[in-house]
N, C-alpha and C positions, 0 to 999 in steps of 0.2 A: 294521278300521280306521275309526273312526267318519269323518261327515264330516267334521266341526272337525281330527280330525287329519289326514285328508287336505289339507284346508284349507291345514291350516300347512305340513306338510310339502313340499307344491307353494310355499310361498312361500318357505319357507328357501330351498328348490331353486332356485330364481329369483333369486332375491337372491344364491347363491352362485355361478352361471354370469355372473352381472353381476360380481363381485366378478375372475372369472377374466377373465372379457376384457378388463375396465381393465385388469387385473396386463398383463395380454399386451403391451398395447395402449401402454402404457407404456413397457414391457420394449423394444420394438419400435421406439417413438420415442427410446430410448436407443441404441442398437443403432445405429441411423440416425444420430444425431448423431455418431457415436464414428466412422462410415464416412465420414461427409461432411466432418469437419475433415481427413482426412487427404487430400483431393484438390481441396479447393474453396480459391480465395482470393479475395480483394475484398469490395466492397458485395453483392453478391447472395449471398457465402456469409453474411457476419453476415445478411442479411435473414434467410435459411433457419434460418439457427442460433434469431436471435429467434422467427420464426413456431414452428420443432419446438420449444422451453421455451414458449411461451403456448400451445400444445395440451397440452403435457405437465399442465401446471397446471391446466389444466379436466380433463382426465385426473383427475389426481389430486384435485381438490375429487369429483368423481363415483364415487371410488373411498371415500373417507372417508365420504361418503353411506352408499352403500352397507354399508360396513362398520356404520356407524351402524345401520342397519336391520336389519340381520344379528344385532349384537348385542342388539337388543328384541326380535328372533325369539326369540333364545336365549334370555331371561330367562323366554321362555309355556311353562310345563307347558299342553300340550295335551290332555291326559287331565282338569284341573280344570274343572270345571262348577259354577259361579258362583249364586246365587241374585239376585246384584244385579251389572250389569254391570263388568265391569274389563278391564284392560288382559291380549286374547286370547279373549275374549267373542266368540265369535259369534253374531248378535244378527238375528233377524225381525222389522223392521219395516216395514209395509204391503206382504207381501210380497217383499221385497227382504231379502236375505242378507249383512250388511255385518259383516266381521270388525276389531277393534277391535284394530290392529298398529299402522299406521304405514300414511303415503302409499304405497301399493304400488298396479301395474295391477289393474284386473278382470280376474277371470281366469270358466272356465267347470271345475266342477266335477260329474259324474255330471249333465249338462245343467243345471246350475246355476249363473247368475251368482253372483258373490261379489264384493263389493267392499270392499278395503282400507282402512281409515282412517285418522287419528292421533286419538289421545284428545283431542287441542290444535287439531283441526278444529272449526269450529261445529257440526257434527251429534257427533261424535265426545265434544263438552266434557258436549251436551244428554245425550247415551244415559250417561255415566259414572253411577254409584252409584244409576241405574233399573232397577225391576223390572217383570217381565212384569204388564202393562195398562198402565203409565204412558203417556200423551201429552205430545206436545210441540208445539209447532208453529216452521218455520221458513221464512223465506221464501215465508208465504201456505202453505204445505204442512203438515198436520196428520200426523204420525205416531203410528201407535200400536205400543210394543213386543209383538210375538206370543211371542216365545218366546227365551230365553236356552243357547244350547251352550257 
């Protein structure tokens, strides 16, 4: 398995784990609200149900975001290596590994830090479509694309 494939696999698992957690939390809240409806009465009951509903909406939004991230990762063929940077490219620039996929947490694979970023982010936008040797500047920092995997 290549470094890029390990990176892709790790991010897929990370996003799937998030999806599972959010689904479990939403399911638990739904169950709690059903149980709460059986034994409570009055204003406190209404407030508790309202708070559960708000929390459920927040979790549903996070779940949708994670499902969107997974859909993007599912589109990426981690065995593809392009001459120019595309969605799914693992780029080394200034000694930093950047994975063009979506805004996800920094991870460590084989003692190497990898930062996942969205192609729509300022840095991702500058990288897209460029090749090894391309230099550009963002926020006063000059970047050089050293390699594309």
